C-alpha positions in Angstrom: 35.5 -106.1 0.0 34.4 -110.0 -1.3 36.3 -111.1 -4.5 34.5 -114.0 -5.6 35.4 -116.8 -8.5 32.5 -117.9 -10.3 33.9 -121.8 -12.0 31.9 -122.9 -15.0 32.3 -126.3 -15.6 30.9 -129.5 -16.7 30.8 -131.7 -14.4 30.0 -135.6 -15.2 28.7 -138.9 -13.4 31.5 -139.7 -11.2 31.9 -137.4 -8.1 34.8 -138.4 -7.2 35.9 -137.8 -10.6 34.3 -134.3 -10.1 36.4 -133.7 -6.8 39.5 -133.7 -8.8 37.5 -130.9 -10.8 37.1 -128.8 -7.8 40.1 -128.9 -6.6 41.4 -127.6 -9.3 38.4 -124.6 -9.5 39.7 -123.8 -6.0 43.4 -123.7 -6.6 42.9 -121.2 -9.6 40.5 -119.0 -7.6 42.9 -118.9 -4.8 45.9 -118.2 -6.3 43.6 -115.2 -7.7 43.0 -114.0 -4.6 39.5 -115.2 -4.3 37.6 -115.8 -1.1 34.5 -117.1 -1.9 34.4 -119.9 -4.8 31.4 -120.5 -6.5 31.0 -123.9 -8.4 27.3 -124.4 -10.6 24.7 -126.8 -9.4 24.7 -130.3 -9.8 28.7 -130.0 -9.5 29.1 -133.4 -7.5 27.0 -134.8 -10.5 25.7 -133.9 -13.5 22.1 -134.2 -14.4 20.7 -137.0 -16.6 22.2 -139.9 -14.9 20.2 -141.4 -11.4 21.2 -139.5 -8.3 20.3 -141.5 -6.0 22.8 -143.9 -5.6 25.2 -140.9 -5.6 23.3 -138.4 -2.8 25.6 -138.6 0.4 24.6 -136.2 3.9 26.5 -133.1 4.3 28.8 -134.6 6.7 29.8 -137.9 4.1 32.6 -138.4 2.3 32.3 -136.0 -0.8 30.9 -132.5 1.1 34.4 -133.8 3.9 36.6 -133.8 1.0 35.2 -130.6 -0.5 36.0 -128.9 2.7 39.1 -130.2 3.4 39.9 -128.1 -0.3 38.4 -125.1 0.8 39.8 -125.6 4.4 43.3 -126.3 2.6 43.3 -122.8 0.7 41.3 -120.7 3.1 38.5 -120.3 1.0 34.5 -121.2 1.1 33.5 -122.9 -1.2 29.6 -123.5 -2.8 28.9 -126.2 -5.1 26.0 -128.5 -5.8 25.3 -131.6 -4.8 23.0 -134.1 -3.7 21.5 -135.3 0.1 19.1 -138.0 0.9 15.7 -137.6 1.2 12.6 -140.1 1.6 10.9 -142.6 -1.3 14.1 -142.5 -2.8 14.1 -139.6 -3.9 17.0 -136.6 -3.2 17.7 -132.9 -2.3 19.2 -130.6 -4.8 21.4 -129.0 -2.2 24.1 -126.4 -2.3 26.6 -127.1 0.2 28.3 -124.6 1.6 32.1 -124.4 3.7 34.9 -123.3 4.5 35.9 -119.8 6.1 34.0 -121.5 9.5 30.8 -123.0 7.4 29.5 -126.2 6.6 25.7 -126.1 5.9 23.6 -126.8 2.6 20.9 -125.1 1.1 17.9 -127.3 -0.1 16.7 -126.3 -3.3 13.2 -124.8 -3.1 11.5 -124.0 -6.0 11.8 -127.9 -8.4 12.4 -127.9 -12.3 9.2 -129.0 -13.5 8.9 -126.7 -16.4 10.0 -126.6 -20.2 9.3 -130.6 -20.3 11.4 -132.1 -17.5 10.4 -133.1 -13.9 13.1 -132.7 -10.9 10.0 -133.3 -8.7 9.8 -137.3 -9.7 14.0 -137.5 -7.9 14.1 -134.5 -5.8 12.1 -133.6 -2.9 12.0 -129.6 -2.1 13.7 -127.2 0.1 11.8 -125.0 2.8 14.3 -123.2 4.3 16.1 -120.1 3.1 19.7 -119.8 3.7 21.9 -116.8 4.4 25.2 -116.7 6.3 28.1 -114.5 6.4 31.6 -114.6 5.0 34.4 -111.5 4.6 31.9 -109.2 6.0 29.6 -109.8 4.2 25.7 -111.9 4.3 25.4 -114.2 1.5 22.1 -115.5 0.7 22.2 -118.4 -1.6 19.2 -119.6 -4.7 19.5 -123.0 -7.4 18.6 -122.4 -10.6 14.6 -122.6 -11.1 14.7 -120.7 -7.9 15.7 -117.8 -10.1 12.8 -117.0 -12.0 10.7 -116.5 -7.9 11.6 -112.9 -7.3 10.1 -113.2 -3.7 13.0 -115.5 -2.6 15.3 -112.8 -3.5 13.5 -110.6 -1.6 13.5 -112.7 1.4 17.3 -113.4 1.6 17.7 -109.5 1.2 15.2 -109.1 4.1 17.1 -111.3 6.0 20.0 -109.1 5.3 21.8 -110.9 2.5 23.9 -108.2 0.2 25.4 -111.0 -2.2 23.6 -113.9 -3.6 25.2 -117.1 -5.3 23.1 -119.0 -7.7 24.3 -122.0 -8.9 22.8 -123.6 -12.3 22.5 -126.3 -14.3 20.5 -123.7 -16.9 18.3 -125.9 -19.9 19.2 -125.5 -23.3 16.4 -124.4 -26.0 15.1 -121.3 -27.8 15.5 -117.8 -25.8 16.8 -120.0 -22.9 19.9 -118.1 -22.9 17.8 -114.6 -22.7 15.9 -115.3 -20.0 18.9 -116.3 -17.7 21.0 -112.7 -18.3 17.6 -111.3 -18.1 16.7 -113.6 -14.3 19.8 -113.0 -13.2 19.2 -108.8 -13.9 15.9 -108.7 -12.7 16.5 -110.8 -9.6 19.3 -107.8 -8.8 16.5 -105.0 -9.2 14.2 -106.8 -7.0 16.3 -107.5 -4.3 19.1 -104.5 -4.0 21.8 -107.4 -4.0 24.3 -108.7 -6.1 23.6 -111.6 -7.8 26.8 -114.2 -8.7 25.1 -117.1 -11.3 27.4 -119.4 -12.1 25.9 -122.1 -14.1 27.5 -125.5 -16.2 29.4 -124.6 -19.6 28.0 -125.6 -22.3 28.5 -129.4 -23.4 27.8 -128.3 -27.3 31.0 -126.3 -26.7 32.7 -127.9 -25.1 32.5 -131.8 -26.8 30.3 -133.4 -24.4 28.2 -136.1 -24.3 25.2 -136.2 -22.2 21.2 -137.2 -21.9 19.8 -134.1 -23.9 16.5 -134.5 -22.2 18.4 -132.9 -19.3 19.2 -129.5 -18.1 22.8 -129.4 -18.3 23.7 -125.9 -18.9 24.6 -123.7 -21.6 27.4 -121.4 -19.7 27.1 -117.5 -19.6 27.9 -117.2 -16.3 27.3 -114.1 -15.0 27.8 -111.0 -11.6 25.2 -108.1 -11.8 25.3 -105.7 -9.0 21.9 -104.3 -7.5 21.4 -101.8 -9.9 20.9 -104.4 -12.5 24.1 -103.5 -14.2 26.8 -106.6 -15.5 30.0 -106.6 -13.8 31.6 -110.0 -15.7 30.4 -112.5 -17.8 31.8 -115.9 -19.2 31.3 -117.3 -22.0 29.4 -121.4 -23.3 32.7 -123.0 -22.5 34.6 -123.7 -19.4 36.1 -120.4 -18.1 36.7 -119.0 -14.9 35.4 -115.8 -13.7 36.9 -113.3 -10.9 34.9 -110.4 -9.7 35.2 -107.7 -6.9 32.2 -107.0 -5.2 31.1 -103.9 -2.7 28.5 -104.9 -0.5 28.2 -101.2 -0.1 26.4 -100.9 -3.8 23.3 -103.0 -2.5 22.3 -100.5 0.0 23.0 -97.6 -2.4 20.7 -99.6 -4.9 17.8 -100.2 -3.0 17.9 -96.6 -1.4 17.6 -95.4 -5.2 15.1 -97.4 -6.5 12.9 -98.0 -3.5 12.3 -101.8 -4.6 11.9 -103.4 -0.7 10.7 -100.3 0.9 8.0 -98.9 -1.5 6.6 -103.3 -1.6 2.9 -103.0 -0.8 2.6 -106.7 -2.1 
């Protein structure tokens, strides 16, 4: 039964300063007995600043520092960063490191919605990613990916029982409601546990951000394959620690038939 920590935070402009926040979060999560520690999308550097100057490869100093933190505390860390792409763009990458893993997932569905054009500065990924930790198969998805049920069904088909979803959700009318409904719906679609960790709401924490950028609303949550909310954070900086039971995923799929009864 993996114990997962979701570290809801506000990242800043400086990747080195954000590493300090990662270290603090991992220390607290490990002290609480978590073996998998999930940070938001854009943990390396928040949206609303130029991304190309901070982008680094998965074997670069920032990811290597996170790997060292994970190794020091014997945990697996999932955290949003940016890696170089072509034509001055970057890739919106989830770093997965620790417990024998070091890999990345490049966000497939880019946030060209609600007046924001992520594809102007970010190149899309194409590969679905799963990995094993604590005897459980995990999948990963990023923020806007949450609106695409086929990705979560594919992750379930690939063996995932838990999907971690780091996010930096855009604020606005109805956006919290959409966030909560989508997390629970993707859990129901796939039978997976969905552990969705967002940036905290800067309007609550008092952090100044670019008002045109998606910089978080808080309310991270964990839902099981029946769509039940196991735990949820508030709007500010907070850590959730949840024990997930992988066998619930199989029970949910059997009960709902959401995968077995597909026709399209």
